[in-house]
N, C-alpha and C positions, 0 to 999 in steps of 0.2 A: 208893345212885346218888341224885342229883336230876336230873329232867328239862328244868329249865330253867337248867342248865348250860351254858356252851358247851364245844364241845371241843378240844382243845390242837390239832387240826388247821385250824380254823378261823381264825385270827389268818395263818396260810401263805397265807393264798388270794391270787392275782395279781391285781392290780385294774391297767387298763387308765389309761393318763393320758388327759385327756379330750380336751384337743385336738391327737388326735398324728395331726403332720402338716398341721397348721395354724396360721401364723407370728399373734398378734395381730398387726393394724394398726390404728392409727390411722386416720382421715376424713381424707383432702384438707384443706388449712382454705381450700378454695375451694368446699367441697361445699353447705355451709349455707349461706350465703350467697349464693346465686347460687339454691336451690334456693327458700330466699323469695321472693327477689324475684319468680322464674319466677311463685310461686305468687301475686303481689301485682302483679305487672303485667299475668296474664290478664286475674281480673277488674273490673279496672279498664279496661284493654283495653276489652272489651263496654260494662262501665261508661257509657262515655265517649261510644261510638256509638251504644247509645241515647237520653243525655242529647245530643249532636247531632243526632238525628235524623236517621246518617246523611252527614251532614258527614264529622266526625271519624273515631278518625286518620289512616285515610289513606282515597279516594276509590276503595275497590276493592266497597260495595258490603256482600252480605250473608257474601262474604267476610274478614269481621272477625270474624266470631262465630268461623270457623276459625283464624285468627288468632292469637284468646284463649285459644280451647280451646287448637290447640298451643301456647302457654304453660303453660298448665299442665298440659296433657299431658306435656311437658317434664322439671314441675318435682317430676311424679310418679314419673319414670323415674328421676329423680337420688335423690329421698327413697329408694332401693329398693336402694340402695349404701352407706344411713347408715348403721352401727355404732354 
């Protein structure tokens, strides 16, 4: 009897399906363009704020930094849903 020969009962082993209960779904068409747009708008908002010395894009002072980071955070939230 050879030691490295497979036994006949090894061929009968049940293997569960990989995606049991999960349907394969595609990304919504709007997800990636929206996430990338937000990812571009956020840093652009902050850069415009610094270049204009606080005059633009909105007259809210240092809260412009918060707005820029909020755009980037929203983009990251959307990118976590990307499959």
